[in-house]
C-alpha positions in Angstrom: 0.0 0.0 0.0 2.9 2.4 0.8 4.8 1.7 -2.5 1.6 2.2 -4.5 1.0 5.6 -2.8 4.6 6.6 -3.3 4.4 5.7 -7.0 1.2 7.7 -7.4 2.8 10.6 -5.6 5.9 10.6 -8.0 3.7 10.3 -11.1 1.6 13.2 -9.9 4.7 15.3 -9.2 6.0 14.7 -12.7 2.7 15.7 -14.2 2.6 18.9 -12.2 6.2 19.7 -13.2 5.1 19.4 -16.9 2.2 21.7 -16.3 4.5 24.3 -14.7 6.9 24.2 -17.7 4.0 24.6 -20.1 2.6 27.5 -18.1 6.1 29.3 -18.1 6.4 28.7 -21.9 2.9 30.2 -22.4 3.9 33.3 -20.4 7.1 33.8 -22.4 5.2 33.4 -25.7 2.6 35.9 -24.5 5.4 38.4 -23.5 7.1 38.1 -27.0 3.7 38.7 -28.8 3.0 41.7 -26.6 6.5 43.2 -27.3 6.0 42.8 -31.0 2.6 44.5 -30.8 4.2 47.4 -28.8 7.0 47.8 -31.4 4.5 47.8 -34.3 2.3 50.3 -32.5 5.2 52.7 -31.9 6.2 52.5 -35.6 2.7 53.4 -36.6 2.8 56.4 -34.3 6.1 57.6 -35.8 4.7 57.3 -39.3 1.5 59.2 -38.4 3.6 61.9 -36.5 5.9 62.5 -39.5 2.9 62.7 -41.9 1.2 65.3 -39.6 4.4 67.4 -39.5 4.7 67.4 -43.3 1.1 68.6 -43.6 1.6 71.3 -41.0 4.8 72.6 -42.7 3.1 72.7 -46.1 0.1 74.7 -44.6 2.5 77.1 -42.9 4.5 77.7 -46.1 1.3 78.4 -48.1 0.0 80.8 -45.5 3.4 82.6 -45.4 3.6 83.0 -49.1 0.0 84.3 -49.3 0.6 86.8 -46.5 3.7 88.0 -48.3 1.6 88.6 -51.4 -0.7 90.9 -49.5 2.0 92.8 -47.4 5.0 93.1 -49.8 3.3 93.5 -53.1 1.0 96.5 -52.3 2.9 98.7 -54.7 2.3 96.4 -57.5 -1.3 95.5 -56.6 -3.0 97.4 -59.3 -0.8 96.2 -62.2 -0.7 92.6 -60.9 -4.4 92.6 -60.3 -5.0 93.7 -63.9 -2.5 91.1 -65.1 -4.1 88.4 -63.0 -7.6 89.4 -64.0 -6.7 89.4 -67.7 -4.9 86.0 -67.3 -8.0 84.5 -65.6 -10.3 85.8 -68.2 -8.2 84.3 -71.0 -7.5 81.0 -69.3 -9.2 80.2 -65.9 -7.0 77.2 -65.4 -3.7 79.2 -65.9 -0.9 79.3 -63.2 0.4 82.6 -61.7 4.1 82.8 -60.6 4.3 84.3 -57.1 7.4 85.9 -55.4 10.8 84.8 -56.7 9.3 82.2 -59.1 9.6 79.2 -56.7 5.8 78.9 -56.3 3.0 78.7 -58.8 -0.6 79.1 -57.8 -3.7 78.3 -59.8 -5.4 81.5 -60.9 -8.9 80.4 -59.8 -7.5 79.5 -56.4 -5.9 82.8 -55.9 -9.0 84.6 -57.0 -11.1 82.8 -54.4 -8.4 83.6 -51.8 -8.6 87.3 -52.6 -12.4 87.3 -52.5 -12.3 85.6 -49.1 -9.7 88.1 -47.9 -11.9 91.0 -48.8 -15.0 89.4 -47.3 -13.2 88.9 -44.0 -11.6 92.4 -44.0 -14.5 94.8 -44.6 -12.6 98.0 -43.5 -11.7 100.3 -46.4 -9.3 103.3 -46.6 -10.4 106.9 -47.1 -12.0 107.8 -50.5 -9.5 109.4 -52.8 -10.0 112.4 -55.0 -12.0 112.0 -58.1 -9.7 111.2 -61.0 -9.6 113.0 -64.4 -12.2 111.9 -66.9 -11.0 109.0 -68.9 -10.7 108.9 -72.6 -13.8 108.2 -74.6 -14.2 104.5 -75.2 -14.4 103.0 -78.6 -17.6 103.3 -80.6 -20.1 100.6 -79.7 -21.4 98.1 -82.1 -24.5 98.9 -84.0 -27.7 97.9 -82.1 -30.1 95.3 -83.4 -33.0 96.5 -85.6 -36.0 97.7 -83.6 -39.5 96.4 -84.0 -42.0 97.7 -86.5 -43.6 100.9 -85.2 -47.2 101.9 -85.3 -48.6 103.0 -88.7 -48.3 106.7 -89.0 -50.7 109.1 -90.8 -50.6 109.0 -94.5 -48.2 111.6 -95.8 -48.5 113.8 -98.9 -47.1 112.3 -102.0 -43.4 113.1 -102.4 -41.4 114.0 -105.4 -40.3 111.1 -107.5 -36.7 110.1 -106.5 -33.8 109.3 -108.7 -33.3 105.8 -110.0 -30.7 104.0 -107.7 -28.0 101.5 -108.6 -29.2 97.9 -108.8 -25.7 96.4 -108.1 -25.7 94.0 -105.0 -22.5 93.8 -103.0 -20.6 90.5 -102.6 -20.5 88.7 -99.2 -17.3 89.0 -97.2 -14.8 86.2 -96.7 -15.1 83.7 -93.8 -12.7 84.5 -90.9 -9.8 82.2 -90.0 -10.0 79.7 -87.1 -8.3 80.7 -83.9 -5.1 79.0 -82.7 -5.2 76.4 -79.9 -4.1 77.8 -76.5 -1.0 76.5 -74.6 -1.5 73.8 -72.0 -1.9 75.0 -68.4 0.6 74.5 -65.6 0.3 71.7 -63.1 -1.9 72.6 -60.1 -0.8 72.8 -56.5 -1.2 69.7 -54.3 -4.6 69.7 -52.5 -5.0 69.8 -48.7 -4.8 66.6 -46.7 -8.2 64.9 -46.5 -10.1 64.2 -43.2 -9.4 61.1 -41.2 -11.4 58.1 -42.5 -14.0 56.2 -40.5 -13.0 53.4 -38.3 -12.8 50.0 -40.1 -14.9 47.0 -39.4 -13.7 44.7 -36.6 -11.7 41.8 -37.8 -12.9 38.2 -37.8 -12.4 36.4 -34.4 -9.3 34.2 -34.3 -9.4 30.4 -34.4 -10.4 28.7 -31.2 -7.4 27.3 -29.3 -6.8 23.6 -28.8 -8.4 22.1 -25.7 -5.9 21.8 -22.8 -5.2 18.6 -20.9 -7.5 17.9 -18.0 -6.2 19.4 -14.7 -5.7 17.6 -11.4 -8.1 18.2 -8.5 -5.7 19.0 -5.6 -4.9 21.3 -2.8 -1.5 22.9 -2.1 0.1 22.7 1.3 3.9 23.6 1.1 3.9 22.5 -2.5 2.8 19.0 -1.6 0.2 17.4 -3.8 -2.6 15.8 -1.7 -4.2 13.0 -3.7 -7.9 12.5 -2.9 -8.5 9.1 -1.5 -11.2 6.5 -2.3 -14.7 7.1 -1.1 -15.2 5.6 2.3 -18.1 3.5 3.6 -21.2 5.4 4.6 -21.2 6.3 8.3 -23.8 5.3 10.8 -27.0 7.3 10.8 -27.0 10.2 13.3 -29.3 10.6 16.2 -32.8 11.9 15.4 -33.2 15.6 16.0 -35.8 17.1 18.3 -39.2 17.6 16.7 -39.5 21.3 15.6 -42.4 23.5 16.5 -45.4 23.5 14.2 -45.1 26.2 11.5 -47.7 28.9 11.0 -50.5 28.0 8.5 -49.9 29.4 5.1 -52.4 31.7 3.3 -55.0 29.7 1.2 -53.7 29.3 -2.4 -55.7 30.4 -5.4 -58.3 27.9 -6.6 -56.8 25.6 -9.3 -58.3 25.1 -12.7 -61.3 22.8 -13.0 -60.2 19.3 -13.8 -61.4 17.4 -16.8 -64.5 15.2 -16.2 -63.6 11.8 -15.0 -64.5 8.6 -16.8 -68.0 7.3 -16.3 -68.1 4.7 -13.6 -69.3 1.2 -14.1 -73.0 0.5 -13.6 -73.7 -0.7 -10.1 -75.7 -3.8 -9.1 -79.5 -3.5 -8.8 -80.7 -3.0 -5.3 -83.0 -5.3 -3.4 -86.6 -5.0 -4.6 -88.6 -3.4 -1.9 -92.0 -4.4 -0.8 -94.9 -3.1 -2.8 -96.4 0.1 -1.6 -100.0 0.7 -0.7 -102.1 1.6 -3.7 -102.6 5.3 -4.0 -105.7 7.2 -4.7 -106.2 7.9 -8.4 -105.2 11.4 -9.3 -107.0 13.9 -11.4 -106.4 13.7 -15.1 -103.6 16.0 -16.1 -103.2 18.2 -19.2 -101.7 16.6 -22.2 -98.0 16.9 -22.1 -95.9 18.2 -25.0 -95.3 16.0 -27.9 -91.9 14.3 -27.4 -89.1 14.2 -29.9 -88.9 11.1 -32.1 -87.2 8.2 -30.2 -84.8 5.6 -31.4 -86.3 2.8 -33.5 -87.3 0.0 -31.2 -87.3 -3.8 -31.8 -90.0 -4.8 -34.4 -93.0 -6.2 -32.6 -95.2 -9.1 -33.6 -97.5 -8.7 -36.6 -100.7 -7.0 -35.6 -104.2 -7.5 -36.9 -104.8 -6.2 -40.4 -105.8 -2.5 -40.3 -108.4 -0.8 -42.3 -107.8 -0.1 -45.9 -105.8 3.2 -46.1 -106.1 5.9 -48.6 -104.7 5.2 -52.0 -101.2 6.5 -52.4 -100.0 8.6 -55.2 -99.4 6.8 -58.5 -95.7 6.1 -58.8 -93.7 6.5 -61.9 -93.7 3.7 -64.5 -90.8 1.3 -63.9 -88.5 0.0 -66.5 -89.3 -3.2 -68.4 -88.1 -6.2 -66.5 -86.1 -9.1 -67.8 -87.6 -12.5 -68.8 -87.5 -15.1 -66.1 -84.4 -17.3 -66.0 -85.1 -21.1 -66.0 -82.0 -23.2 -65.4 -81.5 -26.8 -66.8 -81.8 -28.1 -63.2 -85.3 -26.7 -62.9 -86.4 -28.1 -66.3 -85.2 -31.6 -65.4 -86.7 -31.5 -61.9 -90.2 -30.7 -63.2 -89.9 -32.5 -66.5 -90.7 -29.4 -68.5 -90.3 -30.1 -72.2 -92.6 -27.4 -73.6 -94.2 -24.2 -72.6 -97.9 -23.7 -73.0 -99.8 -20.6 -72.1 -102.2 -21.6 -69.3 -105.4 -19.8 -68.3 -105.2 -16.7 -66.2 -105.4 -17.5 -62.6 -107.4 -15.8 -59.9 -105.9 -12.7 -58.3 -103.7 -13.6 -55.4 -103.6 -12.0 -51.9 -101.5 -8.9 -51.6 -97.9 -9.8 -50.7 -96.1 -8.6 -47.6 -94.7 -5.1 -47.9 -91.0 -5.4 -48.5 -88.3 -3.4 -46.8 -87.7 0.2 -48.1 -85.3 0.4 -51.0 -82.0 2.3 -51.0 -82.1 6.0 -51.2 -81.8 7.1 -54.9 -79.5 9.8 -56.2 -80.4 13.3 -55.5 -82.1 14.8 -58.6 -81.3 18.1 -60.2 -82.8 21.2 -58.6 -86.0 22.2 -60.4 -87.1 25.6 -61.4 -88.6 27.7 -58.7 -92.4 27.4 -58.8 -95.1 29.7 -57.7 -95.4 30.1 -53.9 -97.7 27.5 -52.5 -100.2 27.9 -49.7 -98.8 27.6 -46.2 -99.9 24.4 -44.6 -100.3 24.1 -40.9 -100.4 20.7 -39.5 -101.6 21.0 -35.9 -104.1 19.3 -33.7 -106.4 20.4 -30.9 -105.5 19.2 -27.5 -107.8 16.3 -26.4 -107.7 13.1 -24.4 -104.9 10.8 -25.4 -106.0 8.2 -28.0 -104.7 5.0 -29.2 -101.5 5.1 -31.4 -102.5 5.2 -35.0 -100.7 4.6 -38.3 -98.4 7.4 -39.4 -100.4 10.1 -41.0 -99.7 11.9 -44.3 -99.8 15.7 -44.6 -101.2 16.2 -48.1 -101.5 19.4 -50.1 -103.0 20.2 -53.4 -100.8 23.3 -53.9 -98.4 23.4 -56.8 -94.8 24.6 -57.1 -92.0 24.2 -54.5 -92.7 22.4 -51.2 -94.5 24.7 -48.8 -93.1 26.1 -45.5 -95.1 24.6 -42.7 -95.2 24.1 -39.0 -93.5 20.9 -38.0 -95.3 20.7 -34.7 -96.8 23.1 -32.1 -97.0 22.4 -28.4 -98.4 25.7 -27.1 -99.8 28.9 -28.5 -97.1 31.5 -28.6 -98.0 35.1 -27.8 -98.5 37.6 -30.5 -95.5 39.5 -31.8 -94.6 42.7 -30.0 -93.6 44.7 -33.1 -94.9 44.1 -36.6 -92.1 45.9 -38.6 -89.8 45.0 -41.5 -86.2 46.2 -41.9 -85.9 48.6 -44.8 -82.3 49.8 -44.5 -79.1 48.5 -42.9 -76.4 51.2 -42.2 -72.6 51.0 -42.7 -70.5 49.2 -40.1 -69.2 51.2 -37.1 -66.0 49.8 -35.5 -66.2 49.2 -31.7 -62.9 47.4 -31.1 -60.3 45.0 -32.6 -59.2 41.6 -31.4 -56.4 39.0 -32.1 -58.8 36.3 -33.3 -60.4 35.8 -36.7 -63.3 33.9 -35.0 -65.5 34.8 -32.1 -68.8 36.3 -30.9 -69.9 39.2 -28.8 -73.2 39.5 -27.0 -75.4 41.9 -25.0 -78.4 40.9 -22.8 -81.4 42.7 -24.3 -83.6 41.5 -21.5 -81.1 41.8 -18.6 -81.1 40.8 -15.0 -79.2 42.9 -12.3 -76.2 40.7 -13.0 -76.1 41.3 -16.8 -77.4 44.9 -17.0 -75.1 47.2 -19.1 -72.6 44.4 -19.5 -70.9 43.2 -22.6 -69.8 39.6 -23.2 -67.3 38.0 -25.6 -66.1 34.5 -26.6 -63.0 33.8 -28.6 -62.7 31.3 -31.5 -65.5 28.9 -32.3 -64.9 26.5 -29.5 -63.9 26.9 -25.9 -64.9 27.2 -22.2 -64.5 30.9 -21.3 -66.9 33.8 -21.4 -65.4 37.2 -20.8 -67.5 39.9 -19.2 -66.9 43.7 -19.5 -68.5 46.0 -17.0 -69.5 48.7 -19.5 -69.4 49.7 -23.1 -66.4 52.0 -22.4 -64.4 49.1 -21.0 -65.4 46.9 -23.9 -64.4 49.4 -26.6 -61.2 50.7 -24.9 -57.8 50.1 -26.5 -56.6 48.0 -23.6 -59.8 45.8 -23.8 -59.3 44.4 -20.2 -62.2 42.3 -19.0 -63.6 42.5 -15.5 -64.7 38.9 -15.0 -64.5 35.5 -16.7 -66.9 32.5 -16.6 -65.7 28.9 -17.3 -68.5 26.6 -18.3 -68.4 22.9 -17.3 -68.3 21.5 -20.9 -67.4 23.3 -24.2 -69.4 25.5 -26.5 -69.2 25.2 -30.2 -69.8 27.8 -32.9 -70.2 31.6 -33.0 -74.0 31.5 -32.7 -74.3 31.7 -28.9 -76.6 34.2 -27.1 -76.9 35.9 -23.8 -80.6 36.3 -22.6 -82.2 36.9 -19.2 -79.0 36.3 -17.3 -77.9 33.1 -19.0 -75.6 31.9 -21.9 -77.2 29.6 -24.5 -74.9 27.5 -26.7 -74.4 24.2 -28.5 -72.6 21.6 -26.3 -69.6 20.7 -28.5 -70.1 17.4 -30.3 -73.7 16.9 -29.0 -77.1 17.4 -30.6 -78.1 19.6 -27.6 -78.6 23.3 -26.7 -77.4 24.1 -23.2 -78.2 26.9 -20.7 -75.4 28.2 -18.4 -76.7 30.5 -15.6 -74.3 33.4 -15.0 -75.4 34.0 -11.4 -74.8 30.5 -10.1 -72.1 29.7 -12.7 -73.7 26.3 -13.4 -75.1 24.6 -16.4 -78.8 24.3 -15.4 -80.3 22.3 -18.3 -80.0 21.3 -21.9 -82.4 20.5 -24.8 -81.6 17.5 -26.9 -82.8 17.9 -30.5 -82.8 14.5 -32.1 -82.2 14.1 -35.8 -80.4 17.5 -36.0 -77.1 18.2 -37.7 -74.5 18.6 -34.9 -71.0 17.5 -36.1 -69.0 16.5 -39.2 -68.0 18.5 -42.3 -71.5 19.6 -43.2 -72.7 22.7 -41.4 -75.8 24.8 -41.0 -74.9 27.4 -43.8 -72.3 27.6 -46.4 -69.6 28.3 -43.8 -67.5 26.0 -41.6 -68.2 27.0 -38.0 -71.9 26.6 -37.0 -74.3 23.7 -36.6 -76.8 25.7 -34.4 -77.5 29.5 -34.4 -79.2 31.0 -31.3 -81.0 34.3 -31.9 -82.8 36.9 -29.8 -85.4 39.4 -30.8 -88.3 41.4 -29.3 -90.3 38.2 -28.9 -87.7 36.0 -27.1 -85.2 33.2 -27.8 -85.0 31.3 -31.1 -82.9 28.4 -32.4 -81.9 27.7 -36.1 -80.6 24.2 -37.1 -80.7 21.6 -39.9 -82.8 18.4 -40.0 -80.8 15.2 -40.4 -83.2 12.2 -40.4 -80.5 9.6 -41.1 -77.1 9.3 -39.4 -75.3 8.2 -42.6 -77.1 10.4 -45.1 -76.5 14.1 -45.3 -79.0 16.6 -43.8 -81.9 17.7 -46.0 -80.3 20.6 -48.1 -83.5 22.6 -48.6 -84.8 22.7 -45.1 -84.0 25.2 -42.3 -85.5 24.4 -39.0 -86.6 27.4 -36.8 -87.8 26.8 -33.2 -89.2 29.2 -30.7 -87.7 28.3 -27.2 -88.9 28.7 -23.7 -85.7 30.2 -22.0 -85.9 29.0 -18.4 -86.2 25.2 -19.1 -85.1 25.4 -22.8 -88.2 23.7 -24.2 -89.5 24.0 -27.8 -92.7 26.1 -28.0 -93.1 26.0 -31.8 -91.1 24.8 -34.8 -91.1 25.9 -38.5 -89.6 24.1 -41.5 -88.5 26.8 -43.9 -87.9 25.6 -47.4 -84.7 27.3 -48.6 -81.3 26.2 -49.8 -79.0 26.6 -46.8 -75.8 26.3 -48.8 -76.6 29.5 -50.7 -76.3 31.7 -47.5 -73.6 32.4 -45.0 -75.4 33.6 -41.9 -78.8 34.5 -40.5 -80.6 36.5 -37.8 -84.2 37.0 -36.6 -85.6 40.5 -36.0 -89.2 41.4 -35.0 -90.3 37.8 -35.8 -88.8 37.8 -39.3 -86.0 35.5 -40.4 -83.3 37.2 -42.6 -80.6 35.3 -44.5 -77.3 36.9 -45.7 -75.9 35.7 -49.0 -72.1 36.2 -48.6 -69.9 37.1 -45.6 -66.7 37.5 -47.7 -67.8 39.9 -50.4 -67.5 43.7 -49.6 -71.0 44.4 -51.0 -73.4 41.6 -50.2 -77.1 41.5 -49.7 -80.0 40.0 -47.7 -82.1 38.4 -50.4 -84.4 36.1 -48.4 -86.7 36.9 -45.5 -89.5 34.9 -44.0 -92.2 36.1 -41.6 -92.6 33.4 -39.0 -95.8 34.8 -37.6 -97.7 35.2 -40.9 -96.0 32.1 -42.5 -95.2 34.0 -45.6 -92.1 35.0 -47.6 -91.1 38.7 -47.5 -90.1 40.2 -50.9 -87.0 42.4 -50.2 -83.3 42.9 -51.1 -81.2 44.7 -48.5 -77.6 45.8 -49.4 -75.2 44.7 -46.7 -71.6 45.7 -46.2 -68.8 43.4 -45.0 -66.2 46.0 -44.3 -63.4 43.5 -43.7 -64.7 40.7 -45.9 -64.6 38.0 -43.3 -67.9 38.0 -41.4 -67.9 35.2 -38.8 -70.9 36.1 -36.6 -74.2 37.9 -37.2 -76.8 38.8 -34.6 -79.7 41.2 -33.9 -79.8 43.5 -30.8 -83.4 44.4 -30.1 -82.8 46.9 -27.3 -81.1 49.5 -29.6 -82.2 48.2 -33.1 -78.8 47.3 -34.5 -76.9 44.4 -36.1 -73.9 43.0 -34.3 -71.1 41.3 -36.3 -67.6 39.9 -36.0 -65.9 40.8 -39.3 -62.4 39.4 -39.4 -60.7 40.5 -36.2 -63.0 43.4 -35.8 -66.2 43.9 -33.7 -68.6 46.1 -35.6 -72.2 47.3 -35.2 -74.6 48.4 -38.0 -77.8 50.4 -37.3 -81.1 49.5 -39.0 -84.2 51.3 -40.0 -87.5 49.5 -39.8 -91.0 50.4 -41.0 
């Protein structure tokens, strides 16, 4: 053990010695590089200093010479000025010899210097005596011919003049071309330019090689202490005294609601209790509302033959059938060798009705016919009778299928306002958002909780409803909300509505309309609408975000949806279902089946009991070309221009308390006033 430790010690000492040598060599190399850098820097400083001295000497010499021109040549100023001026006029690029001939200055440069000298020395000497008049100058050249003067008065006829000579003079000879001037002298060296901008920093140097791994050690009198092997874990220490109980922390914020757990398994049936005493028969109650169609049950046993029903409509003539096929096996079995036509037998009993055939292909859309009479299939309330055969609602009207009431449970009150929209104004921007999808709502029949409040949902599916305390808060640039509600499930679509203190919406993925109470923050009830379109690629209108559309007007709460009688087959394309809803328990009061091609429209709203359909939500100038009066069961002839300012209308709703249209156009929340008559 001792020899091993000694060997490790010597090996570590040698390694450390090598490290010291490498460290000293690195220091020496760094010192040499630093010395070279200092020498180069001093050489650059010397070069710069000598260059600056040369520039300074040159400037001083030029200033000395120019000053000598002004001070020593005053006696010759007039003659030299004349000579210089003449030289400059003849050749602006000529050179002027100054002093003893050792310096030549460009004439233009000297002229600028003199002008600068006069501008900087504005003081002038006393005005001298007026000189003698100069000699008359040479005769000027003949002026150009003047313009034609005004016509003078007619003069008296003059005496006839003498006949003049008719000889015309010859033109003069062309002048000779001037001689080429002498080349100018070389100009004086220009002044030293300004110092250039600092250059771009150089590229970083290459990364140095990775050094050898160091040794983990401590130094004590230059002795390397090698870390020993890890020892065995010691015995556990004695338990400490129990500390005092800490103060209770403040309650934490409530965590987010967890996702609903999986449905538990069905429990076992309990023990059947003893039969109770027979109760007294109660009074006969009113007939309840007609329930929605249930799921097809198991076929029952054949009943007794019913009475002969009404004759059905005559069907179309079928195609000619093929001749019967008789195989060789059949001919041999019955020893058939020839075919003789036998007598006509007696008419047989009617055969059993076969199963319904496959749905045929959808035919082409026919031409629009004349409006048919509205048919209303409804029954008076009476005592419950035995279940009869399915009835047929027949009509003798011609043209397109009529719009009719599907069923009616109760009599709805008369409408509050019998008006029709005549004009829709231009959009007014309230605020912008970060979402292309969403809806905004106002409670037109508010409770104390929802009075003066504005509500907003983002995207076309989610759980959160954002509340704004006032219109100013809703339309402010910050757009901060005052409260948020989280429903238990998820809403789907931009067709939700706030009415009488509750939020009405489609439960995502379900054929149901739910009610969420804003006071209790609970989902209180939901209405299941069987055979309604509620998921998949097909939607209510020619858009991709709504299966149900909830609407509010002066008369209450409405629901728009599509009828889908078969799970596999698509919904009926030319039917739009409209139901009047009781808001507290979400029950259907009355339903209409409006015959219209849903795919031709992008959105809808109900105002004053009339259904309005918008053609396009992406064109700037669209129109509302279809309207149906739900109270008079008649189509309204109108065409209302409608503006999609941002060409991306995702939500359309009517606000009855201030007679306006609410819309979500792109990322913008807008309102459009209306005029009704």
